N, C-alpha and C positions, 0 to 999 in steps of 0.2 A: 325276620329277626337278624340283628347284626351283632357280631362279636368283634370287639376292637381291643387292640393293645398297641404299644409303641415299640417299634423295631427299628433300630438305626436312625432314630429321629423321625420316622414316618409312621403314620397310623396304618396298622394292618387291619383290614376289614375283610371278613369272609361273609359272603352272602349265604345264609343258611335257609333256603326255601325248599324244604323236603318235597321231592316229587315234581318240582318245576324246572329242573335242569339248569338252575342258575348258580350252582356251586362253582366257584372259581372265577367269578366275574366281579369287577369292582365298579362302584358308582362314579359318576362324573367328577365330583369334588375330590375324591381320593385320587383318581387318575390325574387330575390337574396338579395336585400336590406332588405326586411321584414324578410326573413328566417335567414339571417346572414351568407350567404355562397358566395364565389367568383363566378362570372359569369362562369368561366372556369369549375368549379366543377359541377354546375347545367347542363351545356351543356354536360359534360362527363356522368352524370347520365342519361340524356335523350338518349344519343348515346348508352349507355350500356343496356338500357331498365330497369333501376332501377326505374325511374320516367317517367310517360307518361303524356305529356301535353294534355290538353283538345283539343286544336287546334295546330297542328304542323305548324311551319313556314316553308318557303321554305329553301332549302339548301344554298341559296345565302347568302353571308356575310352581316351581319347587319339585317337579317331577325329574327324576334322574335317569339317564341312560346307563347301561351296563356295558363294560368293555372287557374283552379277553386280553390275556397277557401279550400276545403277539402284536396286537394293535398298539398297546402301550409301549412296547419295545421300539416300534417304528417311530411313534411320536417322540419318544425320548431322544432317539438318535437325531431327529430333525431339530428339536428344540436345543439340543447341545450344539448343533451346527450354528444355530442363531446366536447362541451365547458366545461362541468363539469367533465367528466370522462377521457378526453384526447384521446379517440379513437372513430372511427365511421366506423364499418363494413358496407359494402354496403347492406348486408342482413338486417341490422337493418333499414336502410333508406327505403328499399322496404317494409318491414313489417309494419313500422310506417305509411307509405303512404297508403298501402292497408287497414290497420285497420281504419284510419281516413276517407278514402273514403267510407268504409262500414258502418260507424257510422251515425246514423240518424241526420238530422238537429236539431231535438228536443233535442237530447242528447248533441250535441255541444252547443246549445243555453243554456241549463240548466247549463252546466259547466261554461260557460262564465258569465251568468247572476248571478249565485250564487256568484261567485268571485267578480263581479261588485258590487253587493249589499254590500258585506263585505268592499270593497274599498271605496264605496261612503258613507257608514255609519259605522264608527268605533264602535259605540255603539252596533251594531248588533252582533258583536263577543261576547260581554259580555252576551247579551240576549241569544244567542245560547249556550254559555257555561253553563248558568243557566238552560237551558232546554235540557241538554245533553241526557237525557233518551228518548227524542223524535227523536233524530238523529241516523242514522245508525252508527255502529262502524266504525271508520276510522283506516286504517292501520298505524302502527308506521313506520315512515320513518327514515332512517339514515340521518345525516346531508347532505351528498352528494345527496341522493335521493330527499330530500326537496329542495335543491338548483336547481336540475334538474327540479322539478315540478314548482318552482318559475320562472325559466328562460323560460320554456315552456309557462307558462301562460302569461308572459310579451310579448312574441312573438305572441301568439294567440290574445292578445288584439290589438296589432298593425295590425295584419292581418284583424281582424274583423273591425277595423276602416278604413283600406284601402278599404275593400269591402263594407263598409257601412252596415254591417249586425249585428243583435242581439243588436241593440241600440247603437253600437259604431260608432263614426264618424258622428253622426247626432246631437250631442249636440252643442249648440251655445255658 
């Protein structure tokens, strides 16, 4: 059974298969929409072993793989790189996915929640700027690197909303 709604321009799909351990996984087509890549590209990445779905669909036409959120975060980061820099080596996709799958839930939550606090409360930026001595030094990004970071974050927020994690997708 699938329950769908539109959140932030993206379809939120929750797989509801009681007792099958599939809650919290999204099908291939939804992942493509969230990540920003064509269906044929994601299918090719799976076929080549660049990306591994959490649950593999059958080889029958129309069958869908299911993906966990960390895999989606890695793919989104890689596709944002392509959109900004114009190239996307497969080794970068694989490395981004592997890195995000190895990152703890707490670290992903901290990244998203810190950005969410900034977005929800514009005054917080000024307060943080005034307390800069309390913050760790941040790297200086080139304009392209900053655009990549912004594109990645935008996609990560959509993924978090689609999965209903880290406080995204639960606001009314």
